[in-house]
matplotlib code that plots the C-alpha trace (Angstrom):
import matplotlib.pyplot as plt

x = [-112.9, -114.5, -115.7, -118.1, -117.9, -121.2, -122.0, -125.7, -128.8, -130.8, -134.3, -135.4, -137.3, -139.8, -140.0, -140.1, -143.1, -144.7, -144.9, -145.4, -148.8, -149.7, -149.5, -151.2, -153.3, -153.9, -154.2, -151.6, -148.2, -148.4, -145.8, -144.0, -144.0, -142.5, -139.9, -138.7, -138.9, -136.5, -134.4, -133.6, -132.8, -130.6, -128.9, -129.2, -127.0, -123.8, -124.3, -124.1, -121.3, -122.9, -120.7, -121.0, -118.5, -118.7, -116.8, -117.8, -117.8, -116.8, -119.7, -118.6, -122.1, -126.1, -127.9, -131.2, -131.0, -126.8, -124.6, -121.4, -119.1, -115.1, -112.2, -109.4, -106.6, -109.2, -111.2, -114.7, -117.4, -120.9, -123.6, -127.0, -129.3, -133.2, -136.1, -135.2, -131.8, -132.7, -133.0, -129.5, -129.2, -127.8, -125.7, -121.7, -120.9, -122.5, -122.4, -122.5, -122.9, -122.9, -125.1, -125.0, -125.6, -122.8, -122.7, -123.1, -127.4, -127.6, -126.2, -127.7, -130.9, -130.3, -129.5, -132.8, -134.4, -132.3, -133.4, -137.7, -137.5, -139.7, -140.8, -136.8, -136.1, -139.1, -137.8, -134.2, -135.3, -136.8, -134.0, -131.7, -133.9, -134.7, -131.3, -129.7, -132.2, -130.4, -127.1, -128.4, -130.0, -126.3, -124.6, -126.4, -125.7, -122.8, -123.3, -125.6, -122.0, -119.6, -122.1, -123.1, -118.7, -118.9, -122.2, -124.2, -127.4, -128.3, -130.4, -132.7, -131.1, -131.5, -131.6, -131.6, -135.1, -136.5, -136.2, -138.1, -136.3, -133.5, -133.6, -131.4, -128.0, -127.5, -126.5, -123.6, -121.9, -122.0, -120.8, -118.0, -117.5, -118.4, -115.2, -117.4, -115.5, -113.8, -117.4, -117.2, -119.7, -120.7, -123.3, -125.6, -126.1, -129.4, -128.1, -128.8, -126.3, -125.5, -125.6, -129.6, -129.5, -127.8, -128.4, -127.3, -127.4, -126.7, -127.3, -126.3, -124.1, -124.0, -125.0, -128.5, -130.4, -131.5, -130.3, -132.4, -131.0, -131.6, -134.9, -135.8, -137.5, -140.6, -143.5, -141.7, -141.1, -143.1, -141.8, -144.0, -146.7, -144.8, -141.2, -140.9, -137.8, -140.3, -143.3, -141.0, -139.6, -143.2, -145.4, -148.8, -150.5]
y = [47.8, 45.7, 42.2, 40.6, 37.2, 35.8, 32.5, 31.6, 32.4, 34.3, 32.2, 28.5, 26.0, 27.2, 30.3, 28.7, 26.5, 30.0, 31.9, 29.4, 28.7, 32.9, 32.0, 29.2, 30.5, 26.5, 26.2, 23.3, 22.1, 18.4, 16.0, 16.3, 19.9, 19.6, 16.8, 19.3, 22.1, 20.7, 19.1, 22.3, 23.8, 21.3, 21.1, 25.4, 26.2, 23.1, 25.6, 28.7, 31.0, 34.2, 37.5, 40.7, 43.5, 47.2, 49.9, 53.6, 56.7, 59.8, 61.5, 65.2, 65.7, 64.8, 65.8, 64.6, 60.6, 60.6, 61.4, 61.6, 59.8, 59.0, 57.6, 59.5, 58.8, 57.7, 59.9, 60.3, 58.2, 59.3, 56.3, 56.8, 56.1, 56.4, 58.4, 58.8, 60.0, 62.9, 61.1, 61.3, 64.7, 64.6, 62.3, 63.1, 59.6, 56.9, 52.5, 50.7, 47.2, 43.1, 40.5, 37.0, 33.3, 31.5, 29.0, 25.7, 26.4, 27.0, 23.3, 21.3, 22.9, 21.4, 18.5, 17.8, 18.8, 16.4, 14.1, 15.1, 16.0, 19.5, 19.9, 20.2, 22.8, 25.2, 25.0, 25.3, 28.3, 29.8, 29.3, 31.1, 34.0, 34.3, 34.2, 36.6, 39.0, 38.7, 39.1, 41.8, 43.9, 42.5, 44.6, 47.5, 47.4, 47.6, 51.4, 52.7, 51.9, 54.1, 56.5, 57.2, 57.2, 60.2, 61.4, 61.2, 59.3, 57.3, 57.3, 54.4, 51.5, 52.1, 47.9, 48.3, 46.5, 47.7, 51.5, 53.1, 54.4, 51.6, 49.0, 45.2, 46.6, 48.9, 46.1, 45.7, 49.1, 47.8, 44.9, 46.4, 49.2, 46.7, 44.4, 41.2, 38.7, 39.2, 37.4, 34.5, 36.4, 37.1, 37.7, 36.8, 38.1, 39.1, 41.4, 39.5, 38.3, 34.4, 32.7, 33.9, 34.8, 37.4, 41.2, 44.7, 48.1, 51.8, 53.6, 57.7, 58.4, 62.7, 65.0, 65.8, 61.8, 60.9, 58.5, 55.6, 51.9, 52.4, 51.0, 49.2, 50.9, 48.2, 50.4, 52.0, 48.9, 47.8, 44.1, 44.3, 42.5, 39.1, 39.2, 35.9, 37.5, 40.5, 37.9, 36.0, 38.5, 40.6, 39.5, 39.1, 42.1]
z = [37.9, 40.8, 40.9, 43.9, 44.4, 46.2, 48.2, 49.2, 48.6, 52.0, 50.2, 50.5, 48.7, 51.0, 49.3, 45.6, 46.9, 47.9, 45.3, 42.5, 44.8, 44.5, 40.3, 40.7, 43.1, 44.4, 48.0, 48.5, 46.9, 45.1, 46.3, 43.0, 42.7, 46.4, 45.5, 42.3, 44.2, 46.2, 44.1, 42.3, 45.1, 46.3, 42.9, 42.5, 45.7, 43.8, 40.4, 41.3, 40.3, 41.6, 40.5, 39.0, 37.7, 38.6, 37.1, 37.6, 35.4, 35.5, 33.9, 31.5, 30.7, 29.1, 26.3, 24.7, 25.0, 25.8, 28.3, 27.6, 30.2, 31.1, 33.0, 34.2, 31.1, 28.8, 26.6, 26.5, 25.2, 24.0, 25.5, 24.2, 26.9, 25.5, 27.1, 30.2, 30.6, 32.5, 35.8, 35.2, 34.8, 38.5, 38.3, 38.8, 38.6, 36.8, 37.8, 35.2, 36.4, 35.1, 36.7, 36.5, 38.6, 36.2, 33.4, 35.4, 36.4, 32.6, 31.3, 34.5, 33.5, 29.6, 31.1, 32.4, 29.5, 27.6, 29.8, 29.8, 33.5, 32.6, 36.3, 37.1, 34.9, 35.1, 39.1, 38.4, 36.1, 39.1, 41.5, 39.4, 38.6, 43.1, 42.9, 39.9, 42.4, 45.2, 44.0, 42.0, 45.2, 46.9, 43.8, 43.8, 47.3, 46.9, 44.5, 46.8, 49.7, 47.3, 46.9, 50.4, 51.0, 48.8, 50.4, 48.0, 46.8, 44.1, 41.6, 40.4, 38.3, 34.6, 32.4, 28.8, 27.6, 30.4, 30.0, 27.2, 24.5, 25.0, 23.4, 23.8, 21.8, 25.2, 25.8, 24.0, 25.4, 29.0, 28.3, 26.6, 29.6, 32.5, 30.7, 31.1, 29.8, 33.1, 34.6, 32.5, 30.1, 26.2, 23.4, 21.4, 18.2, 19.8, 22.6, 24.9, 27.6, 27.8, 29.9, 30.2, 34.2, 33.6, 33.6, 32.9, 34.4, 35.2, 38.4, 38.2, 41.7, 43.3, 45.8, 43.9, 44.9, 47.4, 50.3, 49.0, 47.7, 43.8, 42.5, 38.8, 36.5, 36.8, 36.3, 33.2, 31.5, 28.7, 29.7, 32.7, 32.7, 31.6, 32.8, 34.7, 36.7, 38.2, 38.9, 40.3, 42.6, 43.9, 46.6, 46.3, 44.4]

ax = plt.figure().add_subplot(projection="3d")
ax.plot(x, y, z, "-o")
ax.set_aspect("equal")
plt.show()
Protein backbone atom coordinates (compact mmCIF):
# COMPACT_ATOMS: atom_id res chain seq x y z
CA UNK A 1 0.00 0.00 0.00
CA UNK A 2 1.20 3.50 -0.81
CA UNK A 3 -0.14 6.71 0.75
CA UNK A 4 0.42 9.91 -1.20
CA UNK A 5 0.28 13.25 0.61
CA UNK A 6 -0.02 16.33 -1.58
CA UNK A 7 0.32 19.92 -0.40
CA UNK A 8 -0.74 23.07 -2.21
CA UNK A 9 -2.83 23.53 -5.32
CA UNK A 10 -1.98 24.39 -8.92
CA UNK A 11 -4.72 26.98 -9.43
CA UNK A 12 -5.33 30.49 -8.13
CA UNK A 13 -8.47 32.32 -7.05
CA UNK A 14 -8.57 33.95 -10.48
CA UNK A 15 -9.28 30.55 -12.05
CA UNK A 16 -12.23 30.06 -9.72
CA UNK A 17 -13.66 33.40 -10.85
CA UNK A 18 -13.01 32.57 -14.50
CA UNK A 19 -14.89 29.27 -14.22
CA UNK A 20 -17.84 30.96 -12.54
CA UNK A 21 -18.04 33.59 -15.29
CA UNK A 22 -18.02 30.93 -18.01
CA UNK A 23 -20.97 29.10 -16.48
CA UNK A 24 -22.91 32.26 -15.73
CA UNK A 25 -21.98 33.95 -19.02
CA UNK A 26 -21.22 37.15 -17.10
CA UNK A 27 -18.81 39.69 -18.52
CA UNK A 28 -17.46 41.03 -15.27
CA UNK A 29 -17.32 39.59 -11.72
CA UNK A 30 -19.03 41.49 -8.94
CA UNK A 31 -17.08 42.76 -5.95
CA UNK A 32 -19.03 40.35 -3.72
CA UNK A 33 -18.01 37.42 -5.92
CA UNK A 34 -14.34 38.38 -5.92
CA UNK A 35 -14.36 38.89 -2.15
CA UNK A 36 -16.04 35.52 -1.51
CA UNK A 37 -13.70 33.69 -3.88
CA UNK A 38 -10.60 35.23 -2.29
CA UNK A 39 -11.82 34.35 1.20
CA UNK A 40 -12.65 30.82 0.11
CA UNK A 41 -9.28 30.38 -1.53
CA UNK A 42 -7.33 31.60 1.49
CA UNK A 43 -9.41 29.56 3.94
CA UNK A 44 -9.31 26.50 1.67
CA UNK A 45 -5.51 26.47 1.51
CA UNK A 46 -5.33 26.34 5.30
CA UNK A 47 -7.94 23.59 5.58
CA UNK A 48 -6.66 21.19 2.93
CA UNK A 49 -5.45 17.76 4.02
CA UNK A 50 -5.06 15.98 0.66
CA UNK A 51 -4.18 12.31 0.74
CA UNK A 52 -4.52 9.34 -1.54
CA UNK A 53 -4.32 5.60 -0.83
CA UNK A 54 -3.02 3.37 -3.62
CA UNK A 55 -3.16 -0.43 -3.64
CA UNK A 56 -2.09 -2.70 -6.50
CA UNK A 57 -3.67 -6.11 -7.15
CA UNK A 58 -2.83 -8.81 -9.66
CA UNK A 59 -5.65 -9.57 -12.07
CA UNK A 60 -6.14 -13.31 -12.20
CA UNK A 61 -9.02 -13.48 -14.67
CA UNK A 62 -12.08 -11.63 -15.92
CA UNK A 63 -15.61 -12.57 -16.87
CA UNK A 64 -19.04 -11.18 -17.57
CA UNK A 65 -19.07 -7.98 -15.51
CA UNK A 66 -16.38 -8.98 -13.03
CA UNK A 67 -12.66 -9.49 -12.50
CA UNK A 68 -10.80 -11.79 -10.12
CA UNK A 69 -7.92 -10.15 -8.24
CA UNK A 70 -5.36 -11.20 -5.64
CA UNK A 71 -2.28 -10.12 -3.73
CA UNK A 72 0.73 -12.20 -2.83
CA UNK A 73 -0.11 -14.49 0.06
CA UNK A 74 -3.80 -13.62 -0.06
CA UNK A 75 -6.88 -15.28 -1.42
CA UNK A 76 -8.48 -14.45 -4.75
CA UNK A 77 -11.45 -12.11 -4.72
CA UNK A 78 -14.17 -11.69 -7.32
CA UNK A 79 -14.91 -8.01 -7.90
CA UNK A 80 -17.98 -6.84 -9.83
CA UNK A 81 -17.31 -3.81 -12.04
CA UNK A 82 -20.28 -3.77 -14.41
CA UNK A 83 -20.76 -3.88 -18.15
CA UNK A 84 -17.48 -2.13 -18.93
CA UNK A 85 -15.41 -4.94 -17.42
CA UNK A 86 -14.00 -5.60 -20.88
CA UNK A 87 -11.89 -2.45 -20.48
CA UNK A 88 -9.90 -4.42 -17.94
CA UNK A 89 -9.33 -7.41 -20.22
CA UNK A 90 -5.80 -6.22 -21.18
CA UNK A 91 -4.82 -5.63 -17.54
CA UNK A 92 -2.15 -7.63 -15.78
CA UNK A 93 -2.77 -5.68 -12.59
CA UNK A 94 -5.33 -3.20 -11.29
CA UNK A 95 -4.63 -0.06 -9.29
CA UNK A 96 -7.25 0.96 -6.73
CA UNK A 97 -7.15 4.59 -5.62
CA UNK A 98 -8.92 6.57 -2.92
CA UNK A 99 -8.46 10.35 -2.83
CA UNK A 100 -9.69 12.95 -0.35
CA UNK A 101 -9.19 16.63 0.45
CA UNK A 102 -9.83 15.86 4.13
CA UNK A 103 -12.51 16.76 6.66
CA UNK A 104 -11.31 20.22 7.74
CA UNK A 105 -12.52 21.83 4.51
CA UNK A 106 -15.93 20.24 4.98
CA UNK A 107 -16.04 21.51 8.57
CA UNK A 108 -15.27 25.01 7.30
CA UNK A 109 -18.13 24.78 4.80
CA UNK A 110 -20.52 23.80 7.58
CA UNK A 111 -19.34 26.69 9.73
CA UNK A 112 -19.99 29.08 6.83
CA UNK A 113 -23.47 27.64 6.38
CA UNK A 114 -24.28 28.07 10.08
CA UNK A 115 -23.08 31.67 9.89
CA UNK A 116 -25.34 32.28 6.89
CA UNK A 117 -22.37 32.97 4.63
CA UNK A 118 -23.69 30.87 1.76
CA UNK A 119 -21.53 32.48 -0.91
CA UNK A 120 -18.39 31.55 1.02
CA UNK A 121 -19.75 28.04 1.56
CA UNK A 122 -20.36 27.65 -2.18
CA UNK A 123 -16.89 28.79 -3.18
CA UNK A 124 -15.26 26.61 -0.53
CA UNK A 125 -17.02 23.73 -2.25
CA UNK A 126 -15.77 24.90 -5.66
CA UNK A 127 -12.26 25.18 -4.20
CA UNK A 128 -12.52 21.63 -2.87
CA UNK A 129 -13.69 20.28 -6.23
CA UNK A 130 -10.73 21.83 -8.02
CA UNK A 131 -8.31 20.66 -5.32
CA UNK A 132 -9.64 17.11 -5.52
CA UNK A 133 -9.27 17.15 -9.30
CA UNK A 134 -5.63 18.16 -8.91
CA UNK A 135 -4.99 15.47 -6.31
CA UNK A 136 -6.69 12.86 -8.47
CA UNK A 137 -4.58 13.87 -11.46
CA UNK A 138 -1.35 13.49 -9.48
CA UNK A 139 -2.46 10.16 -8.02
CA UNK A 140 -3.29 8.77 -11.45
CA UNK A 141 0.01 10.10 -12.76
CA UNK A 142 1.60 7.92 -10.07
CA UNK A 143 -0.33 4.92 -11.44
CA UNK A 144 0.93 5.69 -14.94
CA UNK A 145 4.45 6.02 -13.51
CA UNK A 146 4.22 2.58 -11.91
CA UNK A 147 2.95 1.12 -15.16
CA UNK A 148 5.73 2.80 -17.15
CA UNK A 149 8.38 1.40 -14.79
CA UNK A 150 7.27 -2.05 -15.96
CA UNK A 151 7.14 -1.07 -19.60
CA UNK A 152 3.33 -1.01 -19.44
CA UNK A 153 0.54 1.48 -20.05
CA UNK A 154 -2.56 2.42 -18.07
CA UNK A 155 -6.20 2.06 -19.05
CA UNK A 156 -9.15 4.37 -18.40
CA UNK A 157 -10.11 5.40 -14.88
CA UNK A 158 -13.27 3.56 -13.79
CA UNK A 159 -15.38 4.90 -10.91
CA UNK A 160 -18.39 3.32 -9.17
CA UNK A 161 -21.52 5.30 -9.95
CA UNK A 162 -20.00 6.65 -13.17
CA UNK A 163 -19.59 3.41 -15.10
CA UNK A 164 -22.75 1.84 -16.60
CA UNK A 165 -23.85 -1.12 -14.49
CA UNK A 166 -21.44 -0.38 -11.65
CA UNK A 167 -23.39 1.41 -8.95
CA UNK A 168 -22.00 3.63 -6.21
CA UNK A 169 -22.26 0.60 -3.90
CA UNK A 170 -19.07 -0.55 -5.59
CA UNK A 171 -17.25 2.00 -3.45
CA UNK A 172 -17.60 -0.40 -0.53
CA UNK A 173 -15.30 -2.85 -2.27
CA UNK A 174 -12.78 -0.20 -3.30
CA UNK A 175 -12.82 1.35 0.18
CA UNK A 176 -12.03 -2.01 1.74
CA UNK A 177 -9.45 -3.06 -0.86
CA UNK A 178 -7.52 0.25 -0.66
CA UNK A 179 -7.92 0.55 3.14
CA UNK A 180 -9.77 3.86 3.19
CA UNK A 181 -9.56 4.09 6.97
CA UNK A 182 -5.81 4.69 6.63
CA UNK A 183 -6.48 8.14 5.14
CA UNK A 184 -9.41 9.06 7.39
CA UNK A 185 -12.27 7.96 5.13
CA UNK A 186 -15.52 6.30 6.14
CA UNK A 187 -18.64 5.19 4.25
CA UNK A 188 -22.24 6.21 4.95
CA UNK A 189 -25.28 3.96 4.55
CA UNK A 190 -25.68 5.07 0.92
CA UNK A 191 -22.10 3.94 0.12
CA UNK A 192 -20.82 7.48 -0.31
CA UNK A 193 -17.35 8.34 0.93
CA UNK A 194 -17.11 10.66 3.93
CA UNK A 195 -15.87 13.42 3.81
CA UNK A 196 -17.83 14.01 0.63
CA UNK A 197 -15.02 15.69 -1.36
CA UNK A 198 -13.45 12.28 -1.91
CA UNK A 199 -13.43 9.73 -4.71
CA UNK A 200 -12.59 6.12 -5.51
CA UNK A 201 -11.38 4.59 -8.76
CA UNK A 202 -9.94 1.51 -10.40
CA UNK A 203 -7.48 1.48 -13.30
CA UNK A 204 -6.05 -1.44 -15.24
CA UNK A 205 -2.35 -1.51 -16.07
CA UNK A 206 -0.53 -3.87 -18.39
CA UNK A 207 1.64 -4.26 -21.51
CA UNK A 208 -1.28 -4.11 -23.91
CA UNK A 209 -2.46 -0.64 -22.89
CA UNK A 210 -1.13 2.48 -24.61
CA UNK A 211 1.29 4.80 -22.88
CA UNK A 212 -1.13 7.70 -22.52
CA UNK A 213 -2.11 8.88 -19.02
CA UNK A 214 -5.30 7.51 -17.51
CA UNK A 215 -8.49 9.42 -18.34
CA UNK A 216 -11.89 9.43 -16.73
CA UNK A 217 -14.95 8.06 -18.48
CA UNK A 218 -17.10 11.21 -18.33
CA UNK A 219 -18.78 10.49 -21.68
CA UNK A 220 -20.15 7.19 -20.33
CA UNK A 221 -21.39 8.58 -17.03
CA UNK A 222 -25.18 8.98 -16.68
CA UNK A 223 -24.63 12.10 -14.53
CA UNK A 224 -22.32 13.78 -17.06
CA UNK A 225 -24.41 16.92 -17.64
CA UNK A 226 -25.16 17.46 -13.93
CA UNK A 227 -21.77 16.62 -12.42
CA UNK A 228 -20.33 19.60 -10.53
CA UNK A 229 -16.90 17.99 -10.47
CA UNK A 230 -16.79 17.80 -14.26
CA UNK A 231 -18.35 21.23 -14.80
CA UNK A 232 -15.82 22.94 -12.51
CA UNK A 233 -12.93 21.31 -14.37
CA UNK A 234 -13.76 21.69 -18.06
CA UNK A 235 -13.16 24.60 -20.36
CA UNK A 236 -15.98 26.33 -22.14
CA UNK A 237 -17.56 23.74 -24.47
